[in-house]
C-alpha positions in Angstrom: 91.3 60.8 -43.8 90.6 57.7 -45.6 87.2 59.1 -46.8 89.3 62.5 -47.6 91.7 60.7 -49.7 88.6 58.5 -51.4 86.8 62.0 -52.1 90.1 63.4 -53.6 90.5 60.5 -55.9 87.1 60.6 -57.1 87.5 64.4 -57.9 91.0 63.7 -59.7 89.3 60.7 -61.7 86.0 63.0 -62.8 88.7 66.0 -63.7 90.6 63.4 -65.6 87.7 62.1 -67.2 86.3 65.7 -68.3 89.7 66.0 -69.8 89.9 63.2 -71.7 86.4 63.8 -73.5 87.6 67.3 -73.9 90.6 66.1 -75.9 88.3 63.5 -77.9 85.8 66.4 -78.9 89.1 69.0 -80.1 90.3 65.8 -82.1 86.3 65.5 -83.7 86.1 69.2 -84.2 89.8 69.3 -86.1 88.1 66.3 -88.5 85.0 68.4 -89.0 87.7 71.2 -90.3 89.4 68.9 -92.4 86.1 68.0 -93.9 85.0 71.2 -95.0 88.1 72.0 -96.7 87.4 69.1 -99.2 83.6 70.2 -99.3 84.0 73.6 -99.8 85.3 75.1 -102.9 88.0 77.3 -103.5 87.0 81.1 -103.7 83.3 80.0 -102.8 80.7 82.7 -101.5 79.7 81.8 -97.9 77.3 82.6 -95.4 77.7 81.0 -92.1 75.0 80.8 -89.8 75.7 81.0 -86.3 79.5 81.8 -86.9 80.0 82.7 -83.2 83.6 84.0 -82.3 84.5 83.0 -86.2 87.2 81.0 -85.5 85.8 78.3 -87.7 85.2 81.6 -90.6 88.5 82.7 -90.4 90.4 79.3 -90.4 88.1 78.5 -94.1 88.7 81.9 -94.9 92.4 82.1 -94.7 92.6 77.7 -96.3 90.2 78.4 -99.1 90.4 82.1 -100.1 86.6 82.8 -99.5 84.5 85.4 -99.9 82.8 85.1 -96.5 79.8 86.7 -93.9 79.0 85.3 -91.0 75.6 85.7 -89.3 75.5 85.8 -85.1 72.9 86.6 -82.9 75.0 86.8 -79.3 76.3 91.1 -79.7 80.0 89.7 -77.7 80.5 86.8 -80.3 80.3 89.4 -83.5 82.8 91.4 -81.9 84.9 88.5 -81.5 84.7 87.8 -85.4 85.0 91.1 -86.3 88.3 91.4 -84.2 89.7 88.5 -86.6 89.2 90.8 -89.6 85.5 88.7 -90.5 82.1 90.6 -91.9 79.1 89.6 -89.7 75.7 90.5 -89.6 74.8 91.0 -85.6 70.7 89.4 -85.5 68.7 86.3 -86.4 69.8 83.9 -89.2 66.1 84.6 -91.0 66.3 88.1 -91.0 70.2 87.8 -92.0 69.2 85.2 -95.4 65.6 87.5 -95.9 68.0 90.3 -97.2 69.8 88.2 -100.3 68.6 87.1 -103.6 67.5 83.4 -104.3 71.4 81.5 -104.8 73.1 84.2 -103.8 75.5 82.2 -102.1 77.4 79.2 -103.4 77.7 77.8 -99.9 75.7 77.8 -96.4 77.4 77.1 -93.5 75.4 75.8 -90.6 77.6 74.7 -88.1 76.4 73.3 -84.4 73.7 75.6 -84.5 70.5 73.9 -86.2 69.5 72.2 -82.7 68.8 75.9 -81.5 67.6 77.3 -83.9 63.3 78.4 -82.9 62.5 77.3 -86.5 64.8 74.9 -88.1 62.5 73.8 -90.8 62.1 77.5 -92.0 65.6 78.0 -91.9 66.6 75.2 -93.7 64.3 76.1 -96.5 65.3 79.6 -96.3 69.2 78.4 -96.6 68.2 76.3 -99.8 66.9 79.5 -101.1 69.9 81.6 -101.0 72.3 79.2 -101.3 73.3 76.4 -104.2 74.8 74.2 -101.2 73.9 73.9 -97.5 76.2 72.0 -95.2 74.6 71.3 -91.9 76.2 69.8 -89.0 74.9 68.6 -85.6 75.4 66.8 -82.4 73.8 63.0 -82.9 71.5 62.3 -80.0 70.8 59.0 -81.1 74.4 58.3 -80.0 74.3 55.0 -78.1 75.9 56.8 -75.1 73.3 59.1 -75.1 70.3 56.4 -75.6 71.9 54.6 -72.4 72.2 57.8 -70.3 68.4 57.8 -70.9 67.4 54.4 -70.4 69.6 53.9 -67.4 69.6 57.2 -65.6 66.4 59.0 -67.1 68.4 62.0 -67.6 68.1 64.6 -70.7 72.0 63.3 -72.6 74.1 66.3 -72.7 76.1 66.0 -76.2 79.6 67.1 -77.0 81.3 69.7 -74.7 77.8 71.7 -73.8 77.7 70.7 -69.9 73.8 72.2 -69.8 70.9 70.5 -68.3 67.8 70.3 -69.8 66.5 74.0 -67.8 69.8 75.9 -69.4 70.1 74.2 -72.4 70.2 76.2 -76.0 69.6 73.0 -77.6 65.7 73.5 -77.8 65.5 71.1 -81.1 67.8 68.2 -80.9 67.8 65.7 -83.4 69.0 62.6 -84.8 71.0 61.3 -87.9 67.5 59.5 -88.6 65.4 62.0 -87.8 67.0 64.6 -90.3 67.0 61.9 -92.9 63.5 61.4 -92.9 62.7 65.5 -93.2 65.4 65.8 -96.1 62.9 62.8 -97.8 59.3 64.3 -96.7 60.5 68.3 -98.0 62.3 66.6 -100.9 65.7 67.9 -100.4 68.7 66.4 -102.0 71.4 64.7 -99.8 74.4 65.0 -101.8 77.3 64.0 -99.2 76.9 62.7 -95.7 79.8 62.3 -93.4 79.6 60.6 -89.6 82.4 61.3 -86.9 83.4 60.0 -83.9 85.5 61.8 -80.9 88.6 59.7 -81.2 91.2 58.7 -83.7 89.1 56.4 -85.4 87.1 59.5 -87.4 84.8 58.7 -89.6 81.6 56.0 -89.0 80.2 54.1 -91.8 78.2 51.3 -90.4 75.1 52.4 -88.3 75.5 55.8 -88.1 72.3 56.6 -86.3 73.5 54.4 -83.4 77.4 54.6 -83.8 77.6 58.3 -84.6 78.2 61.2 -82.6 78.2 64.0 -85.2 76.8 64.4 -88.6 77.7 66.1 -91.3 75.4 67.1 -94.5 75.8 68.7 -97.9 71.9 69.1 -99.1 70.2 70.9 -102.0 67.2 71.2 -104.1 
């Protein structure tokens, strides 16, 4: 009985920790939405790459009066976005962007999607072609907890709310803040604005973000 109670207590702590992590992730998510509202001009023509079920794009469209279009490869998510009243291209983001002329959009939004793209460098170049500005957001795999997970446990870190392991994770190109900044320097891409976030109420990270920030947002352009 003592062992059973101990096991139940352990399971309870695990559920409590999972709920706590979920709550912190939701705070970070809300912080990201608030920042996006300040970064995207009112009435802008926006292309959201990997828009999912459209909840972010629908929120931004309502708050900022956007002329919005989404791109999503998952059919079930496309149906969810359409149900929210959004126009969505069903297919690969590179194929979707190829349909548009240079500088067609005011803003290209790619949030929590870049690490899942098979050809991220090609995708970023195409974003910069069709959009005047690009807003990218991604989980920072250089975050200190991820480093400890790899160093101590020898396991691939699980960023954000993704519970997947290496064999079923959609993240095929995990990246760090420093790695992305090096890419921009190498490609001659201008980093116009940067925001580095935590999951707790303290929000922004200003000191050593590659180590201390869990999530990064960049505004880039040519």
